[in-house]
VOPAGU-2260 file (C-alpha; in pm, 1 decimal, decimal comma):
REM VOPAGU-2260
SITE   aa  ch    i         X         Y         Z
SITE  MET   A    0    4676,9    3777,5    1779,2
SITE  SER   A    1    4866,5    4070,4    1949,3
SITE  ASN   A    2    5235,6    4101,6    1914,5
SITE  GLU   A    3    5261,4    4091,6    2304,0
SITE  LEU   A    4    5086,7    3762,9    2298,1
SITE  MET   A    5    5297,2    3632,8    2020,2
SITE  ASP   A    6    5609,2    3738,5    2214,0
SITE  SER   A    7    5501,9    3602,2    2545,4
SITE  LEU   A    8    5419,6    3246,3    2402,2
SITE  ALA   A    9    5762,9    3257,2    2205,1
SITE  ARG   A   10    5911,7    3315,5    2547,0
SITE  GLN   A   11    5713,4    3013,4    2687,6
SITE  ALA   A   12    5832,3    2809,4    2426,2
SITE  GLU   A   13    6203,1    2903,4    2467,4
SITE  ALA   A   14    6153,6    2817,1    2847,3
SITE  GLY   A   15    5991,1    2470,2    2770,5
SITE  GLY   A   16    6312,8    2383,7    2586,8
SITE  THR   A   17    6404,0    2214,8    2888,0
SITE  LEU   A   18    6109,4    2030,5    2926,7
SITE  TYR   A   19    6227,7    1675,2    2787,1
SITE  ASP   A   20    6559,7    1517,7    2688,9
SITE  GLY   A   21    6530,5    1501,9    2316,6
SITE  ARG   A   22    6831,0    1312,0    2264,4
SITE  ASP   A   23    6641,7    1009,8    2101,5
SITE  MET   A   24    6398,0    1209,6    1943,1
SITE  ASP   A   25    6599,7    1455,5    1744,2
SITE  ASP   A   26    6776,8    1214,2    1518,9
SITE  ALA   A   27    6464,6    1015,2    1454,5
SITE  VAL   A   28    6256,9    1306,3    1322,4
SITE  VAL   A   29    6549,7    1462,8    1097,0
SITE  ALA   A   30    6421,3    1404,1     724,0
SITE  PRO   A   31    6657,8    1515,3     452,4
SITE  ALA   A   32    6505,1    1722,3     166,6
SITE  ARG   A   33    6651,0    1812,0    -167,5
SITE  ARG   A   34    6609,8    2152,1    -344,4
SITE  ARG   A   35    6727,6    2234,2    -681,3
SITE  VAL   A   36    6700,4    2532,6    -915,6
SITE  ARG   A   37    6659,8    2406,1   -1281,9
SITE  ARG   A   38    6521,6    2555,2   -1612,6
SITE  ALA   A   39    6180,3    2406,1   -1690,7
SITE  HIS   A   40    6233,5    2364,1   -2045,5
SITE  THR   A   41    6574,3    2211,6   -2055,2
SITE  LEU   A   42    6542,1    2009,2   -1708,5
SITE  ARG   A   43    6910,6    2133,3   -1631,0
SITE  ALA   A   44    6991,2    2031,5   -1249,5
SITE  ALA   A   45    7140,3    2320,8   -1067,4
SITE  GLY   A   46    7229,0    2181,0    -738,1
SITE  THR   A   47    7090,3    2032,1    -400,4
SITE  LEU   A   48    7064,3    2179,4     -34,1
SITE  GLY   A   49    6984,7    1972,0     272,7
SITE  VAL   A   50    6719,8    2062,9     497,3
SITE  THR   A   51    6626,2    1917,9     845,6
SITE  ALA   A   52    6271,3    1862,5     994,0
SITE  LEU   A   53    6243,0    1891,3    1376,7
SITE  VAL   A   54    5927,9    1841,8    1554,4
SITE  LEU   A   55    5778,6    2111,8    1758,5
SITE  ALA   A   56    5472,6    2000,9    1921,1
SITE  GLY   A   57    5214,1    2262,9    1984,6
SITE  GLY   A   58    5163,5    2569,0    1800,3
SITE  LEU   A   59    5258,8    2952,8    1854,1
SITE  THR   A   60    4890,5    3052,2    1747,3
SITE  ALA   A   61    4758,9    2879,6    2052,4
SITE  VAL   A   62    5049,9    2672,4    2261,8
SITE  LEU   A   63    5405,9    2639,1    2150,7
SITE  GLU   A   64    5605,2    2363,4    2336,5
SITE  TRP   A   65    5979,6    2282,5    2234,2
SITE  GLN   A   66    6077,7    1919,9    2214,0
SITE  GLY   A   67    6448,2    1902,8    2178,4
SITE  GLY   A   68    6750,3    2049,4    2012,5
SITE  ARG   A   69    6755,6    2196,7    1654,7
SITE  GLY   A   70    6883,9    1969,6    1367,0
SITE  THR   A   71    7166,1    2079,0    1145,5
SITE  VAL   A   72    7133,3    2210,9     781,7
SITE  ALA   A   73    7354,8    2048,9     519,9
SITE  PRO   A   74    7602,9    2294,1     350,3
SITE  ALA   A   75    7464,7    2495,6      74,3
SITE  VAL   A   76    7585,5    2390,7    -291,0
SITE  THR   A   77    7818,3    2624,4    -487,6
SITE  ASN   A   78    7692,1    2570,1    -821,0
SITE  VAL   A   79    7330,5    2759,9    -818,9
SITE  PRO   A   80    7265,4    3025,5   -1067,4
SITE  ASP   A   81    7431,2    3361,8   -1026,0
SITE  VAL   A   82    7220,3    3628,4    -884,7
SITE  ASP   A   83    7084,3    3868,6   -1131,7
SITE  PRO   A   84    7121,3    4228,3   -1021,9
SITE  ASP   A   85    6839,0    4316,5   -1234,7
SITE  ALA   A   86    6606,1    4062,9   -1090,5
SITE  LEU   A   87    6298,0    4172,8    -885,5
SITE  THR   A   88    6371,3    4202,1    -522,1
SITE  ALA   A   89    6149,8    4264,7    -214,2
SITE  ASP   A   90    6211,2    4647,0    -262,8
SITE  ASP   A   91    6052,6    4625,7    -618,3
SITE  LEU   A   92    5770,2    4398,8    -505,5
SITE  ARG   A   93    5667,7    4569,3    -195,9
SITE  ALA   A   94    5556,2    4862,5    -428,9
SITE  ARG   A   95    5292,3    4653,8    -583,2
SITE  THR   A   96    5122,1    4531,1    -269,1
SITE  THR   A   97    4762,2    4547,7    -163,8
SITE  ALA   A   98    4590,7    4399,6     141,4
SITE  ARG   A   99    4474,2    4057,1      90,8
SITE  THR   A  100    4180,5    3899,9     296,2
SITE  LEU   A  101    4058,5    3532,8     336,1
SITE  ASP   A  102    3736,0    3574,9     105,3
SITE  ASP   A  103    3814,1    3882,9    -101,3
SITE  GLY   A  104    3786,8    3665,8    -416,9
SITE  ARG   A  105    4083,7    3811,2    -609,3
SITE  THR   A  106    4361,7    3625,4    -780,4
SITE  GLY   A  107    4712,0    3694,6    -825,2
SITE  GLN   A  108    5033,6    3654,7    -641,0
SITE  ALA   A  109    4968,0    3596,1    -281,1
SITE  GLY   A  110    5231,1    3695,1     -19,2
SITE  ILE   A  111    5285,1    3800,6     345,5
SITE  LEU   A  112    5458,3    4112,9     473,4
SITE  CYS   A  113    5606,3    4115,7     824,8
SITE  SER   A  114    5728,8    4404,1    1026,8
SITE  MET   A  115    5956,7    4378,5    1323,2
SITE  PRO   A  116    6263,1    4571,0    1439,5
SITE  VAL   A  117    6586,6    4487,3    1304,9
SITE  LYS   A  118    6705,6    4350,3    1620,1
SITE  ASP   A  119    6443,8    4070,7    1599,0
SITE  ASN   A  120    6488,9    4012,1    1214,0
SITE  PRO   A  121    6630,4    3658,5    1179,4
SITE  TYR   A  122    6770,3    3746,8     864,1
SITE  ALA   A  123    6954,7    4049,8    1003,7
SITE  GLY   A  124    7191,7    3853,7    1222,9
SITE  SER   A  125    6966,6    3747,2    1489,3
SITE  ASP   A  126    7064,3    3409,2    1627,6
SITE  PHE   A  127    6700,6    3294,5    1651,3
SITE  SER   A  128    6398,9    3221,7    1428,9
SITE  ARG   A  129    6052,1    3344,0    1433,6
SITE  ALA   A  130    5714,4    3197,8    1362,2
SITE  ASP   A  131    5467,6    3480,0    1336,6
SITE  ASP   A  132    5117,5    3565,5    1203,3
SITE  CYS   A  133    5158,5    3872,6     964,6
SITE  PRO   A  134    4924,8    4074,4     718,8
SITE  ALA   A  135    4837,1    3888,9     404,1
SITE  MET   A  136    4922,6    4066,5      81,4
SITE  TRP   A  137    4849,7    4042,2    -284,6
SITE  VAL   A  138    5193,3    4136,0    -450,1
SITE  ALA   A  139    5090,0    4140,4    -816,8
SITE  ASP   A  140    4774,2    4091,6   -1028,0
SITE  GLN   A  141    4914,4    3777,3   -1180,2
SITE  PRO   A  142    5098,9    3473,1   -1053,2
SITE  LEU   A  143    5477,4    3498,7   -1034,1
SITE  LEU   A  144    5545,1    3168,1    -839,6
SITE  GLU   A  145    5333,5    2870,7    -860,7
SITE  VAL   A  146    5312,3    2523,5    -732,4
SITE  THR   A  147    5326,7    2285,1   -1024,7
SITE  ARG   A  148    5369,1    1974,1    -844,2
SITE  ALA   A  149    5275,2    1856,5    -494,6
SITE  ASP   A  150    5270,9    1455,2    -455,2
SITE  LEU   A  151    5227,1    1282,9    -107,8
SITE  THR   A  152    5330,9     939,6     -41,2
SITE  LEU   A  153    5212,2     773,9     273,1
SITE  ASP   A  154    5427,4     492,4     419,6
SITE  GLY   A  155    5260,4     201,8     634,3
SITE  ASP   A  156    5417,5     324,7     936,7
SITE  GLY   A  157    5240,2     695,4     893,4
SITE  THR   A  158    5543,8     860,6     748,0
SITE  VAL   A  159    5431,5    1117,6     506,0
SITE  HIS   A  160    5675,1    1181,2     193,8
SITE  ILE   A  161    5610,7    1515,3     -10,6
SITE  ALA   A  162    5760,3    1592,6    -329,8
SITE  TRP   A  163    5699,2    1947,2    -483,6
SITE  GLU   A  164    5801,1    2187,2    -761,3
SITE  LEU   A  165    5762,6    2578,2    -741,1
SITE  ALA   A  166    5818,6    2740,7   -1074,5
SITE  ASN   A  167    5843,4    3108,7   -1184,9
SITE  THR   A  168    5543,4    3150,3   -1432,0
SITE  SER   A  169    5569,4    3504,7   -1491,0
SITE  ASP   A  170    5780,8    3696,1   -1759,9
SITE  GLU   A  171    6024,3    3858,6   -1510,3
SITE  SER   A  172    6338,5    3733,8   -1311,8
SITE  ILE   A  173    6289,3    3732,2    -932,6
SITE  THR   A  174    6534,2    3703,0    -637,1
SITE  VAL   A  175    6446,5    3466,0    -383,2
SITE  ASP   A  176    6596,4    3332,0     -72,5
SITE  GLU   A  177    6609,5    2961,6    -144,0
SITE  GLY   A  178    6750,5    2866,7     176,7
SITE  THR   A  179    6449,3    2975,2     361,9
SITE  LEU   A  180    6181,5    2805,0     171,2
SITE  SER   A  181    5913,2    2636,7     406,6
SITE  ILE   A  182    5627,6    2408,0     329,3
SITE  ALA   A  183    5286,9    2324,8     519,8
SITE  LEU   A  184    5055,7    2080,4     484,2
SITE  THR   A  185    4680,4    2192,8     587,2
SITE  SER   A  186    4360,2    2001,2     604,2
SITE  ALA   A  187    4101,5    2309,5     594,6
SITE  PRO   A  188    4312,7    2586,1     412,1
SITE  ASP   A  189    4009,8    2820,8     325,7
SITE  ARG   A  190    3916,6    2885,3     689,0
SITE  VAL   A  191    4062,6    3076,4     985,8
SITE  MET   A  192    4254,8    2848,7    1222,5
SITE  ASP   A  193    4042,6    2948,2    1561,0
SITE  GLY   A  194    4281,4    2867,5    1837,2
SITE  GLU   A  195    4363,5    2527,2    1699,6
SITE  GLY   A  196    4709,1    2585,6    1685,5
SITE  TYR   A  197    4982,7    2390,4    1491,1
SITE  THR   A  198    5267,2    2147,8    1492,7
SITE  ALA   A  199    5577,4    2309,1    1339,7
SITE  GLY   A  200    5959,1    2255,4    1288,5
SITE  ASP   A  201    6236,4    2380,4    1060,7
SITE  ARG   A  202    6067,5    2490,8     780,9
SITE  GLN   A  203    5781,7    2238,0     800,8
SITE  LEU   A  204    5422,9    2295,3     939,4
SITE  ILE   A  205    5112,9    2089,3     984,5
SITE  ALA   A  206    4802,7    2287,0    1055,5
SITE  PRO   A  207    4415,2    2285,3     965,4
SITE  SER   A  208    4502,7    2645,8     794,5
SITE  LEU   A  209    4744,8    2914,5     774,6
SITE  TRP   A  210    4475,6    3174,7     839,4
SITE  THR   A  211    4495,3    3301,0    1209,3
SITE  SER   A  212    4243,0    3575,8    1120,5
SITE  ALA   A  213    4063,8    3679,4     797,4
SITE  GLU   A  214    4366,3    3921,7     731,9
SITE  GLU   A  215    4663,8    3737,7     878,8
SITE  ARG   A  216    4858,0    3418,0     800,7
SITE  VAL   A  217    5123,1    3223,4     979,3
SITE  VAL   A  218    5475,3    3241,9     838,8
SITE  GLN   A  219    5797,1    3070,3     947,4
SITE  MET   A  220    6107,9    3269,0     931,8
SITE  GLU   A  221    6394,0    3070,8     962,3
SITE  GLY   A  222    6679,7    2884,6     744,9
SITE  GLU   A  223    7023,3    2997,7     617,8
SITE  THR   A  224    7006,7    3262,9     361,3
SITE  SER   A  225    7081,8    3143,7       4,2
SITE  ARG   A  226    7002,0    3393,6    -275,3
SITE  VAL   A  227    6915,6    3269,8    -610,3
SITE  THR   A  228    6757,9    3412,8    -936,9
SITE  LEU   A  229    6428,6    3231,6   -1056,2
SITE  ARG   A  230    6410,9    3337,1   -1426,1
SITE  PRO   A  231    6111,2    3282,0   -1638,3
SITE  GLY   A  232    6053,2    2903,1   -1640,6
SITE  ASP   A  233    6294,0    2831,5   -1361,9
SITE  VAL   A  234    6198,2    2581,4   -1100,6
SITE  LEU   A  235    6260,4    2513,1    -731,3
SITE  ASP   A  236    6207,3    2152,4    -653,2
SITE  GLY   A  237    6247,0    1916,6    -357,5
SITE  ASP   A  238    6104,5    1685,9    -100,6
SITE  ALA   A  239    6036,8    1661,2     270,2
SITE  THR   A  240    5953,2    1407,2     518,6
SITE  LEU   A  241    5704,1    1430,2     785,5
SITE  ASP   A  242    5760,1    1198,6    1093,8
SITE  PRO   A  243    5436,7    1031,1    1226,7
SITE  GLN   A  244    5483,9    1223,2    1572,7
SITE  MET   A  245    5436,8    1567,2    1384,5
SITE  PHE   A  246    5088,5    1445,9    1362,1
SITE  THR   A  247    5009,4    1418,1    1718,0
SITE  GLY   A  248    5044,0    1786,4    1810,9
SITE  LEU   A  249    4783,1    2065,4    1809,3
SITE  GLY   A  250    4577,4    2103,2    1498,9
SITE  THR   A  251    4674,2    1773,1    1353,5
SITE  GLU   A  252    4384,8    1526,3    1489,2
SITE  GLY   A  253    4268,8    1284,0    1252,2
SITE  LEU   A  254    4468,5    1416,9     966,7
SITE  LEU   A  255    4699,6    1122,3     929,6
SITE  THR   A  256    4402,4     877,2     941,7
SITE  GLY   A  257    4191,9    1115,0     687,9
SITE  ILE   A  258    4476,6    1097,9     451,5
SITE  SER   A  259    4510,3     713,2     471,2
SITE  GLU   A  260    4132,3     649,3     418,1
SITE  GLY   A  261    4091,1     923,6     158,0
SITE  THR   A  262    3836,9    1133,5     326,9
SITE  VAL   A  263    4100,6    1440,7     359,4
SITE  ALA   A  264    4263,0    1583,2      64,4
SITE  PRO   A  265    4536,8    1803,8     198,8
SITE  THR   A  266    4678,6    2109,5      68,4
SITE  VAL   A  267    5057,0    2183,4      33,3
SITE  THR   A  268    5155,1    2574,8      70,5
SITE  LEU   A  269    5518,4    2664,3     -17,4
SITE  GLN   A  270    5650,7    3000,8     121,7
SITE  VAL   A  271    5965,7    3153,7      28,6
SITE  ARG   A  272    6154,6    3481,3     133,0
SITE  VAL   A  273    6222,0    3767,1    -129,0
SITE  PRO   A  274    6507,7    3925,1       9,7
SITE  PRO   A  275    6576,1    4325,0     -26,6
SITE  ALA   A  276    6836,7    4453,6    -257,5
SITE  GLY   A  277    7044,9    4578,2      34,3
SITE  ASP   A  278    7086,0    4465,7     384,0
SITE  PRO   A  279    6760,0    4331,1     587,6
SITE  GLY   A  280    6561,7    4589,3     765,6
SITE  THR   A  281    6227,3    4617,9     946,0
SITE  ARG   A  282    6004,2    4444,8     678,2
SITE  GLU   A  283    6025,0    4097,5     525,2
SITE  LEU   A  284    5828,9    3980,6     218,2
SITE  PHE   A  285    5730,5    3616,1     153,6
SITE  LEU   A  286    5552,8    3480,9    -170,9
SITE  GLU   A  287    5335,9    3190,5    -124,8
SITE  ASP   A  288    5129,9    2940,7    -342,5
SITE  SER   A  289    4918,4    2628,1    -253,1
SITE  ALA   A  290    4799,4    2325,5    -444,8
SITE  VAL   A  291    4579,6    2008,8    -342,7
SITE  VAL   A  292    4821,8    1718,3    -308,3
SITE  ILE   A  293    4785,7    1390,4    -509,6
SITE  THR   A  294    4811,9    1114,4    -250,1
SITE  THR   A  295    4929,6     762,5    -277,0
SITE  GLY   A  296    4981,9     479,5     -22,4
SITE  THR   A  297    4795,7     410,0     316,9
SITE  MET   A  298    4895,7     318,2     650,1
SITE  ASP   A  299    4937,5     -56,8     762,7
SITE  PRO   A  300    4619,0    -214,7     926,3
SITE  VAL   A  301    4667,7    -157,9    1309,4
SITE  SER   A  302    4719,4    -448,6    1550,6
SITE  ALA   A  303    4421,6    -591,7    1753,1
SITE  SER   A  304    4551,9    -429,1    2044,4
SITE  PHE   A  305    4463,0     -98,0    1929,5
SITE  GLU   A  306    4117,7    -187,7    1823,8
SITE  GLY   A  307    3821,4     -34,5    2017,2
SITE  LEU   A  308    4020,7     233,2    2185,5
SITE  GLU   A  309    3848,7     537,3    2282,7
SITE  PRO   A  310    3974,7     888,5    2298,1
SITE  ARG   A  311    4069,7    1025,3    2664,0
SITE  LEU   A  312    4056,2    1400,8    2790,8
SITE  GLN   A  313    4299,6    1528,4    3044,8
SITE  GLY   A  314    4145,6    1506,5    3402,8
SITE  GLU   A  315    3863,6    1266,6    3256,4
SITE  THR   A  316    3789,2     954,6    3505,9
SITE  ARG   A  317    3611,7     624,6    3443,4
SITE  ASP   A  318    3597,6     310,6    3632,8
SITE  ASP   A  319    3480,7     116,8    3315,9
SITE  ALA   A  320    3814,7     157,5    3121,8
SITE  GLN   A  321    4201,0     148,1    3186,7
SITE  GLU   A  322    4401,1     469,5    3114,5
SITE  ALA   A  323    4642,6     421,0    2836,4
SITE  LEU   A  324    4881,5     588,5    2566,7
SITE  VAL   A  325    4919,8     514,2    2198,7
SITE  CYS   A  326    5233,6     625,8    2075,7
SITE  HIS   A  327    5251,1     614,7    1698,6
SITE  VAL   A  328    5609,9     690,5    1664,9
SITE  GLY   A  329    5727,2     500,9    1350,9
SITE  GLU   A  330    5999,7     236,8    1388,3
SITE  ALA   A  331    6308,6     477,8    1317,1
SITE  ASP   A  332    6202,0     675,0    1648,9
SITE  ASN   A  333    6149,1     358,4    1854,3
SITE  PRO   A  334    6452,3     307,8    2089,1
SITE  ARG   A  335    6374,1     -71,2    2091,8
SITE  PHE   A  336    6470,0     -79,8    1741,7
SITE  ALA   A  337    6769,7     161,0    1773,9
SITE  VAL   A  338    7116,2      25,1    1655,0
SITE  GLU   A  339    7296,2     -79,1    1971,0
SITE  ASP   A  340    7565,7     164,6    2080,7
SITE  GLY   A  341    7778,1     -50,8    2281,8
SITE  GLU   A  342    7659,5     107,0    2606,9
SITE  ASP   A  343    7487,4     -76,9    2886,6
SITE  VAL   A  344    7293,0     197,3    2997,0
SITE  PRO   A  345    6904,8     209,0    2832,3
SITE  ALA   A  346    6825,4     467,8    2606,0
SITE  TRP   A  347    6497,8     642,0    2678,5
SITE  SER   A  348    6253,6     870,1    2469,6
SITE  THR   A  349    5966,8    1083,9    2548,2
SITE  PRO   A  350    5735,3    1083,5    2237,4
SITE  THR   A  351    5390,1    1251,6    2229,7
SITE  CYS   A  352    5115,8    1004,2    2245,6
SITE  GLU   A  353    4743,0    1003,8    2209,2
SITE  ALA   A  354    4571,7     972,4    2552,4
SITE  VAL   A  355    4310,5     672,5    2520,9
SITE  TRP   A  356    4077,2     450,9    2719,2
SITE  ILE   A  357    4094,6      55,5    2685,7
SITE  PRO   A  358    3725,5     -22,6    2752,8
SITE  GLY   A  359    3618,3    -321,3    2960,8
SITE  GLY   A  360    3734,8    -213,7    3319,7
SITE  LYS   A  361    4080,0    -167,6    3494,4
SITE  GLN   A  362    4349,5    -395,0    3378,5
SITE  LEU   A  363    4637,6    -279,3    3616,0
SITE  GLU   A  364    4601,7     -89,8    3942,9
SITE  LEU   A  365    4863,3      78,7    4168,3
SITE  THR   A  366    4806,5     -55,1    4529,1
SITE  GLU   A  367    5083,5     119,4    4679,1
SITE  LEU   A  368    5318,4     416,0    4571,4
SITE  THR   A  369    5569,1     593,2    4829,4
SITE  ILE   A  370    5853,4     821,5    4803,9
SITE  SER   A  371    6139,8     799,6    5052,5
SITE  GLN   A  372    6475,1     967,1    5094,4
SITE  ALA   A  373    6756,8     757,0    4930,1
SITE  ASP   A  374    7015,1     973,4    5036,9
SITE  GLU   A  375    7124,4    1356,9    5088,9
SITE  PHE   A  376    7071,8    1427,8    4718,2
SITE  SER   A  377    6804,5    1167,0    4583,0
SITE  SER   A  378    6481,0    1018,7    4659,4
SITE  GLU   A  379    6339,7     680,7    4576,9
SITE  LEU   A  380    5997,9     615,9    4431,2
SITE  TYR   A  381    5840,3     272,7    4500,0
SITE  TRP   A  382    5507,7     130,5    4358,4
SITE  ASN   A  383    5324,4    -181,4    4355,0
SITE  ALA   A  384    5067,5    -263,5    4109,4
SITE  ALA   A  385    4822,6    -542,0    4080,0
SITE  ASN   A  386    4654,7    -725,9    3788,3
SITE  VAL   A  387    4270,7    -676,3    3810,7
SITE  SER   A  388    4165,7    -762,1    3472,1
SITE  GLY   A  389    4076,7   -1114,0    3541,5
SITE  ARG   A  390    4322,1   -1267,7    3296,6
SITE  GLU   A  391    4707,2   -1302,4    3228,9
SITE  LEU   A  392    4853,6    -967,8    3111,5
SITE  GLU   A  393    5175,5    -985,2    2899,9
SITE  LEU   A  394    5376,7    -670,8    2997,4
SITE  ASP   A  395    5735,4    -522,4    2937,3
SITE  GLU   A  396    5894,2    -503,7    3294,1
SITE  ALA   A  397    6176,6    -303,1    3153,3
SITE  SER   A  398    5986,4     -52,5    3013,7
SITE  MET   A  399    5838,6      91,2    3346,9
SITE  ALA   A  400    5850,6     457,2    3380,9
SITE  ALA   A  401    5748,4     731,4    3608,3
SITE  SER   A  402    5606,9    1080,7    3540,3
SITE  ILE   A  403    5577,2    1331,0    3845,3
SITE  ASP   A  404    5383,5    1618,7    3769,1
SITE  LEU   A  405    5456,0    1923,2    3966,1
SITE  GLY   A  406    5222,9    2153,3    3788,6
SITE  ASP   A  407    5368,2    2510,2    3727,1
SITE  ALA   A  408    5701,6    2402,5    3896,1
SITE  GLY   A  409    5881,3    2555,6    3564,2
SITE  TYR   A  410    6114,3    2317,1    3501,9
SITE  ILE   A  411    6170,7    1932,7    3405,8
SITE  MET   A  412    6423,8    1685,3    3508,8
SITE  ASN   A  413    6405,9    1363,5    3280,4
SITE  SER   A  414    6656,8    1087,1    3338,6
SITE  GLY   A  415    6641,8     711,4    3325,9
SITE  GLY   A  416    6286,9     669,3    3254,8
SITE  VAL   A  417    6161,4     921,1    3538,7
SITE  SER   A  418    6026,5    1287,2    3455,5
SITE  VAL   A  419    5985,7    1543,7    3758,7
SITE  GLY   A  420    5838,2    1872,9    3658,4
SITE  TRP   A  421    5585,0    2036,5    3442,7
SITE  SER   A  422    5268,7    1867,1    3340,5
SITE  PRO   A  423    5342,8    1595,8    3065,3
SITE  TRP   A  424    5024,9    1690,7    2887,8
SITE  ASP   A  425    5071,3    1882,6    2557,2
SITE  THR   A  426    4712,4    1939,4    2479,4
SITE  ASP   A  427    4389,3    1792,3    2640,9
SITE  ARG   A  428    4403,3    1474,0    2427,8
SITE  THR   A  429    4811,3    1413,6    2399,9
SITE  ARG   A  430    5076,4    1371,7    2659,1
SITE  LYS   A  431    5425,5    1257,0    2693,7
SITE  GLY   A  432    5494,7     883,4    2699,6
SITE  ALA   A  433    5803,1     713,8    2788,9
SITE  LEU   A  434    5984,4     446,3    2542,4
SITE  THR   A  435    6316,2     257,2    2614,3
SITE  SER   A  436    6568,3      52,1    2438,8
SITE  ALA   A  437    6551,7    -224,5    2702,9
SITE  SER   A  438    6286,1    -493,0    2694,1
SITE  SER   A  439    6189,0    -767,6    2949,3
SITE  ARG   A  440    5871,1    -944,3    2893,4
SITE  ALA   A  441    5675,3   -1057,7    3182,4
SITE  PHE   A  442    5368,9   -1263,3    3227,2
SITE  LEU   A  443    5161,8   -1149,8    3498,5
SITE  PRO   A  444    4866,7   -1365,3    3609,5
SITE  ALA   A  445    4520,7   -1246,8    3729,8
SITE  GLY   A  446    4556,4   -1125,2    4064,1
SITE  ALA   A  447    4952,0   -1115,8    4059,7
SITE  GLU   A  448    5136,7    -808,2    4154,4
SITE  LEU   A  449    5413,0    -608,8    3976,7
SITE  THR   A  450    5681,9    -371,7    4164,4
SITE  GLY   A  451    5891,3    -132,5    4047,8
SITE  SER   A  452    6134,7     160,9    4173,0
SITE  LYS   A  453    6306,8     468,3    4039,8
SITE  THR   A  454    6570,2     704,7    4156,9
SITE  PHE   A  455    6550,0    1059,5    4122,5
SITE  GLU   A  456    6681,4    1403,7    4228,5
SITE  ARG   A  457    6520,9    1507,2    4543,7
SITE  ASP   A  458    6237,0    1783,6    4525,6
SITE  PRO   A  459    6036,0    1873,3    4821,9
SITE  GLU   A  460    5723,8    1951,4    4581,6
SITE  THR   A  461    5693,3    1579,1    4510,8
SITE  LYS   A  462    5481,3    1539,1    4853,0
SITE  GLY   A  463    5193,1    1687,0    4667,5
SITE  ALA   A  464    5243,6    1570,4    4321,2
SITE  ASP   A  465    5037,1    1382,8    4056,3
SITE  ILE   A  466    5233,7    1080,8    3956,8
SITE  SER   A  467    5180,1     835,1    3658,6
SITE  ILE   A  468    5348,7     498,8    3641,3
SITE  LEU   A  469    5379,0     387,7    3254,4
SITE  ILE   A  470    5439,1      34,5    3138,4
SITE  ARG   A  471    5436,1    -109,7    2779,0
SITE  VAL   A  472    5215,3    -366,2    2649,1
SITE  VAL   A  473    5359,5    -655,7    2479,0
SITE  ARG   A  474    5149,4    -735,8    2171,8
SITE  GLU   A  475    5096,0   -1016,0    1939,5
SITE  ASP   A  476    5278,1    -777,8    1651,5
SITE  ASP   A  477    5555,4    -673,1    1905,5
SITE  GLU   A  478    5796,5    -693,8    1605,1
SITE  ASP   A  479    5618,5    -396,6    1457,4
SITE  GLY   A  480    5774,4     -77,5    1624,8
SITE  THR   A  481    5579,0     177,4    1452,4
SITE  ARG   A  482    5335,5     198,1    1736,6
SITE  GLU   A  483    5337,9     122,0    2097,7
SITE  LEU   A  484    5055,4      95,9    2368,3
SITE  LEU   A  485    5130,3     185,9    2725,0
SITE  LEU   A  486    4917,1     168,8    3022,0
SITE  GLU   A  487    4913,9     451,4    3249,6
SITE  LEU   A  488    4857,7     406,3    3640,6
SITE  PRO   A  489    4773,2     735,5    3808,5
SITE  TRP   A  490    4829,3     827,9    4173,0
SITE  SER   A  491    4782,3    1130,6    4372,4
SITE  MET   A  492    5010,4    1210,4    4653,8
SITE  GLU   A  493    4761,5    1431,7    4807,2
SITE  GLY   A  494    4535,5    1114,6    4866,4
């Protein structure tokens, strides 16, 4: 991928930062990890460092879309080993590098070497991070750092916990930037990721592969620098938590189910920066190693409400099925199960959800939708929906939300369950849903109608917008907040 395209996509990602209010999402996807340096033979602990995980739905190699504010990194510990001035640095190791390709059949220490202007180097004082694809390298003929442990535990709600160890198995001391160590979970690590993209976050990444071509690999350049010396036998170890929503982005389809069913044996890759002896410059070197993880645990069986659902593509239409969304969020991310904050205003979140069809015909259809001027600054959206399923429906009346798609308008407003702006579709199979802390069950008999309204800031572009009304389905296992099923009711203002 060209640097021009990468920069363009990065700008799109930054511009997309206003897409959706991530207030309810940020805390939900932050998962603490711990790292410490220890001597393998004595098991001497040397400290811990907190790391955050933040969902970035999409992927810089295909489409990158930002979903909220960055989390916080806990303060670095002070009792890490002193940096040995004689330990190897990037200056020493760059002299040993040779080109690495996907199928060259060699063995040794794998690395990645990135080049950039100093002003764009995140470790040279820039106030931003980078995700880039850079040339793959062999750094030495023999391994220097190796993944000696990689365990994966899957919770019933789809949360993934990974524990790992990265050891210096060489006979040389190496200076590493422990604060920048990142972890990747891949499903097909030995092939090129051809336009599939990935889901990434703060030092965490899920993808089919890290190869973006036969010569280049993805690397994340972020994190607060924290130099330590790994002497022979020393180990960096830690753990990370991947939220279920990270598995609804680009390049992750079927991975969570495959892990649960045992049909996918994922690979963990650890990447760590090796700093230069002096100040950061125009090149950054990363060492990496991978291991197939040992997996334990499975997801809980799904509710009957989720059985028989069929994948739905953006723009696809059917008369024999109902549009719907499955939001696999994990109970910690579900506003219905959030701790009450004492405020009367319901909290809303906009998770990335899978677009699906519910076979068997339409269940709920819009019969009327209008937009009128409420006052000088606001408009009112009113709708009427009829139960056309032929049976009683149990719905959450308080959860009704509206998504107003203005195409390429270039901004988003999201407040109180109504979103106005860019398309809510992340990929052709996933789109933004809407979940709220409020809940009010309503039994809607066959043929009965349900009305609702939302007020939002006026925008003349809504006259030709595509609009969707979203409403949560009340299930027999409604006390399980790890998944939600939303009916989607589309409407075009152009007629």
